[in-house]
N, C-alpha and C positions, 0 to 999 in steps of 0.2 A: 833483727830483733826477734827474740823468742816470743812465741804466741802461747796463750792460755785459753782453755775452754771454760766457759761459765754456763751455769744452768739458769734459765729464766722461766717464770711461769708464762703461760699463754697470754695472760692479761698484760704483763710487763712487755712481752715481745710485741703485742699489738700496739701498745702506746709508743714504743720505740719506733715501730714502723710508721706510725702516724707522724711522729716528730721528724723522721727521716724524709717523708714526703714533703713536709713543710720546708725543710732545709734545702731539698733538691729544687723546689720552686724558687726559694729565696736566692740560692747561690747559683742556680742555673747549670748545675752539673750533678753527676751521680755521686751519692755519698753512701758510706757503709755504716755499720753499727758503731765502729770505732769513732768515726767522725761525729756521730750523734752523741755518743757518751762524752767525748772530749768537749763538745760544744756545751752540753748540759753542765759538766763540771766547771768549766770556765765561767759560764753564766751565773752559777750559784756562788762564786767567790765573793766575799764581802769586801766592800771598800769603806773602811772606817772614816776616811776623810769626808766622804759624801754624807755619812750619818752626822758627823760633827757639824758640817755646814748646814744641813737641814734642821738641826736642833738649836742652832744659834738664835738667840733672841733678835727680833727685829725692832729697831728703835722706835719706829712710828706706830707700832701696834701695842696696845695696852691689853694685858692678859685679862683684866676684869671685863672688858668689853667683849673679847672673844669668848670668854666663859659664859657670859650672859647670852650672847647670840647662840651658842651651842645648846644651852639649856632651853631656850625658846624653840629652836628647831626640833629638839627632842620631844618637847611637849606637843608640837604640831604633828610629829610623826606618830606619837601615841594616839592622838585624836583620830588621825587617819586610819590607823590600824583598828581601833575600836569601831569606827564607822564601817570599814570593810567587813569586819566580823558580823556587825548587826545586819548589813545588807545581805550577806551570805545566808544568815539564819532565816531571814524573811523570805528567801527564794524557796 
């Protein structure tokens, strides 16, 4: 197989090395940059059937109830954020 040379910034190289270390621990063997890049490419491939399955409506769940719960949780989050801001200012 013919090889090519690519240029990377030091930051990208550092991240690839970090990913390489993770894969070496996970796989229990030495890996190279090509292994890392192939792993990242395959990992990022989309699987439309999973998206369709995740977005399918659930019969027992009513969207109105879910929406109401989400809105209540968001209000609670906003109150918490305001409280945190107030306590930070008082310190």
